[in-house]
C-alpha positions as CSV (number, residue, x, y, z in Angstrom):
1,M,17.0,10.0,-26.0
2,N,18.8,8.8,-24.0
3,E,18.5,12.1,-21.4
4,K,14.7,11.1,-20.9
5,L,14.8,7.5,-20.4
6,K,17.5,8.7,-17.5
7,R,15.1,11.7,-17.0
8,L,12.2,8.8,-16.9
9,A,14.4,6.4,-14.7
10,A,15.3,8.9,-11.8
11,F,11.5,9.5,-11.8
12,Q,10.6,5.9,-11.0
13,Q,13.3,6.0,-9.1
14,A,11.6,8.6,-7.0
15,V,7.6,7.2,-7.2
16,Q,9.2,4.2,-5.9
17,K,11.0,5.5,-2.6
18,K,7.9,7.6,-2.6
19,M,5.6,4.2,-2.1
20,D,8.3,2.6,0.1
21,R,7.8,4.6,2.7
22,W,4.1,6.0,2.3
23,I,4.1,1.9,2.6
24,D,6.8,1.4,5.9
25,H,4.6,4.7,7.8
26,L,1.4,2.8,7.6
27,S,2.3,-0.2,8.1
28,R,4.8,0.7,10.8
29,N,1.9,0.5,14.1
30,A,0.6,-3.1,12.3
31,I,4.2,-4.4,11.8
32,E,5.0,-3.3,16.2
33,Q,1.5,-4.6,17.6
34,E,2.4,-8.0,15.2
35,E,5.6,-8.8,16.9
36,R,5.1,-7.8,20.1
37,K,2.2,-10.7,19.8
38,Y,4.7,-12.8,17.8
39,E,7.6,-12.4,20.3
40,L,5.3,-13.6,23.8
41,V,3.6,-16.5,21.5
42,Y,7.2,-17.6,20.2
43,G,10.0,-15.6,22.2
44,K,11.5,-14.7,18.8
45,P,11.3,-11.7,16.5
46,L,9.7,-12.3,12.7
47,S,11.1,-12.4,9.9
48,E,11.2,-10.7,7.0
49,K,8.7,-12.4,4.8
50,E,7.0,-12.4,7.8
51,R,6.9,-8.3,7.7
52,M,6.4,-8.6,3.8
53,E,3.5,-10.0,4.5
54,I,1.4,-7.3,7.6
55,K,3.1,-4.8,5.0
56,K,0.5,-7.1,1.9
57,G,-2.8,-6.9,4.4
58,V,-2.3,-3.1,4.7
59,V,-1.9,-1.9,1.4
60,V,-5.1,-4.2,0.5
61,R,-6.5,-2.7,3.4
62,Y,-5.9,1.1,1.9
63,A,-6.4,-0.1,-1.0
64,V,-10.6,-1.3,-0.6
65,L,-11.3,1.6,1.6
66,L,-10.5,4.0,-1.5
67,A,-11.2,1.5,-4.4
68,V,-15.1,0.7,-3.0
69,P,-15.9,4.2,-2.7
70,L,-14.0,5.4,-6.0
71,L,-16.3,2.6,-7.8
72,I,-19.5,3.3,-5.8
73,L,-19.0,7.3,-6.7
74,L,-18.6,5.8,-10.7
75,L,-21.4,3.7,-11.0
76,T,-23.3,6.7,-9.3
77,L,-21.6,9.1,-12.2
78,M,-22.7,6.5,-14.0
79,N,-25.9,5.6,-13.8
80,R,-27.1,9.0,-14.1
81,G,-25.3,9.9,-17.0
82,V,-27.9,7.2,-18.4
83,I,-30.9,7.7,-16.4
84,G,-30.9,11.4,-16.9
């Protein structure tokens, strides 16, 4: 049992690292653009809190872009099951 928990914890950590890398990769351009704008306006770099807000925005944007077509597909398939 203890060995299973260790393997599960290792798997969870690997998944978390992969997700963090994906988020960093997807949000890199958005962060760079916001850094340039922020430095031009305020003359100082972005704080870590502002970087996290940008990452949240990127994640939400991609989640919506993926969820809406999947929802439409699911509802279409459900409708065909009811009618057909």
